C-alpha positions as CSV (number, residue, x, y, z in Angstrom):
1,M,128.6,85.1,106.7
2,A,128.7,88.4,104.9
3,T,131.1,91.1,106.1
4,H,129.7,94.4,107.4
5,T,131.2,97.2,105.4
6,A,130.8,101.0,105.5
7,L,131.0,103.5,102.6
8,K,131.0,107.3,102.4
9,V,129.4,108.3,99.1
10,T,129.3,111.8,97.5
11,V,126.9,112.1,94.5
12,H,127.4,115.0,92.1
13,G,125.1,116.4,89.5
14,R,121.4,117.5,89.7
15,V,120.7,115.6,92.8
16,Q,118.9,118.1,95.1
17,G,115.3,118.9,94.8
18,V,114.5,115.7,92.8
19,G,113.6,113.3,95.6
20,F,117.1,111.8,95.8
21,R,117.3,111.6,99.6
22,W,113.8,110.2,100.1
23,E,114.3,107.5,97.4
24,C,117.8,106.8,98.7
25,S,116.4,106.2,102.2
26,M,113.6,103.9,100.8
27,R,116.2,101.8,98.9
28,A,118.5,101.6,101.8
29,R,115.8,100.3,104.1
30,E,114.7,97.8,101.5
31,L,118.3,96.5,101.3
32,G,118.8,96.4,105.0
33,I,121.4,99.2,104.9
34,S,121.9,101.5,107.8
35,G,123.4,105.0,107.8
36,W,122.2,108.5,106.6
37,V,121.9,110.7,103.6
38,R,122.0,114.6,103.5
39,N,122.2,117.5,101.1
40,R,125.5,119.5,101.1
41,A,125.8,123.2,100.6
42,D,127.7,122.7,97.3
43,G,124.7,121.0,95.7
44,C,125.9,117.4,96.1
45,V,124.3,114.7,98.2
46,E,126.4,112.8,100.8
47,A,125.6,109.5,102.3
48,H,127.0,107.0,104.8
49,F,126.0,103.4,104.1
50,E,126.6,100.4,106.3
51,G,125.7,96.8,105.5
52,D,126.9,93.6,103.8
53,R,128.8,94.0,100.5
54,P,126.1,92.6,98.2
55,A,123.5,95.1,99.5
56,L,126.0,97.9,99.3
57,D,126.8,97.0,95.7
58,Q,123.1,97.2,94.8
59,M,122.8,100.5,96.6
60,L,125.8,101.9,94.7
61,E,124.3,100.7,91.4
62,W,121.2,102.7,92.2
63,V,123.2,105.8,93.4
64,H,124.8,106.1,90.0
65,E,121.3,106.5,88.5
66,G,119.3,108.1,91.2
67,P,115.5,108.8,90.9
68,G,113.9,109.7,87.6
69,Y,114.5,113.5,87.7
70,A,118.1,113.3,88.9
71,S,121.1,113.7,86.7
72,V,124.1,112.0,88.3
73,T,127.4,113.2,86.8
74,A,129.9,111.5,89.2
75,V,130.0,109.4,92.4
76,D,132.8,109.4,94.9
77,V,133.0,106.3,97.0
78,D,135.4,105.8,100.0
79,L,135.7,102.8,102.3
80,V,135.3,104.1,105.9
81,P,135.1,102.5,109.4
82,A,131.7,101.1,110.3
83,E,130.0,103.0,113.1
84,G,127.5,100.3,114.1
85,M,124.5,102.2,112.9
86,R,121.2,100.4,113.3
87,S,118.8,102.5,111.2
88,F,118.8,104.8,108.1
89,S,117.9,108.5,108.4
90,V,117.5,111.5,106.2
91,E,119.4,114.5,107.6
C-alpha cells in the first residue's frame, strides 16, 4: 500500500496570471491529490499537496514546468505533516 505524504511547495518565476493555479488544480484532481493552491503577495504560487508518493512525484514534475505561459525559475519543496484533506481547492 502506498504511503500518504504531504508536501508544501513554493513555485517562483512568472507563475501568476498564466493559469498556473487552475491547471495545477486540474492536474492534482487527475492524480488523486488533495490540498490547495494559492497566489502569494510576493508573486510566487504556494501549494499544499497530499497523496501517495508516485502521484506527488508526477505533480512535482509538472510544477517544475507549469502551464505553457509560465516561466518557473525555482521550486521549494518541504515535507510537512498530512492534514487529512479530502479535496483540492484554489484559494
